[in-house]
N, C-alpha and C positions, 0 to 999 in steps of 0.2 A: 489552469484546468488540467486534470489528469490525462485527458485524451490526446493532448497535444504531443506527448512524448517528452516534454521538457521536465527536467528534474526540479523538484521543489523541496525546500527544506522543511523542517518540522513546523516552522511558523508560517509556511506557505509561500515564502519568497523564492523566486527562481534562483537556482544556483547551478553554475557550470564549473565542473572541476577543471582546473587548468591542465591542459595537455602539456606534459613535459617528459623529458627522457626518463625521469624516475617512474612514471606511470607504466612504462614499458618493461621495467625490471620486475622479476618475480618478487612477490610479496615476502617470501621467506628470506630474501637477501637484503632487506632494507627496512627502515622504520616507515610507518605511515606518516604522510604529511597531514596538515591540519584539515584540509578538505576531505581527505580520505577518512580521517577519524570522525568528522561530522557525518559523512555518509554512513559509516558503520553504526554510529549512534542513532541516526534517523531510521535505519533498517531495523535495529533492535526495538526501538519504540514502536515501529509499524508492526512487527511480529507480535509484540505484546498486545497491542490494540486489536489486531485481527483476532487473536485468540480470545480476548475479552468479549468482542462482539459475537464470535461464534458461540461461546458459552451462554451469553445473554439470550440469544435467539433460541438456542437449544432448550433453555429453561422455559422461555415463553411458550414454545411449541409443546413442551411436555406438560406444563401446568395449566394451560388455558386453551379452550377451543377457539378456533379462528373466528367464530361468530362473536365471541366476547371481545376479542382483540379489535375486531371491526367496530363493535358497539361502543367501546370505551376509548378508542384511540382519538387523539386530536388529528383529524383527517388531513388538514394541510401539512402538519408536521410529519405525519407518517408518509404522505406522498413525497415530501422532500427527502426523507430518509431513504425511501425506495429509489429515488432518482440518484442520490449519492452512491448508494450501494451498487446500482447499475453501472455508474461511471467507474467505480473501483473494480468491479468485475471485468469490465471491458479492458481496463488497464492491465489487469492480471492476465487476461487472455492474450493480449498483445505481448506482454513480457514473456509469457510461456512460449509463444510462437517464436519470438526472437531467440530465446534460450535454446529452443529446439533446433533452430537453424544453426546456431553455433556448435551444438553437439554433433550435427551431421557433417560440419566442415572439417 
């Protein structure tokens, strides 16, 4: 689940990057290991999917009144979508807070 703070891979499995001395070295001074490449790949896929979702929602809002969306939506599926987006939003808020803490340090 996204709210636990655990890292999940593209396919949803939990993945922990192995902590080793390479991870403490600056990225410019070394090659990425396999776990780091996977993380970068997952992040790029996430960026793409977030952008895609943003544009889909923007188009729905621009093209259709909310009354029509409510009328024609499969309500259980829409409710599940809303719950999932809420979970994603809370994860991003948590991430933003953590990144803000690191900037302040």
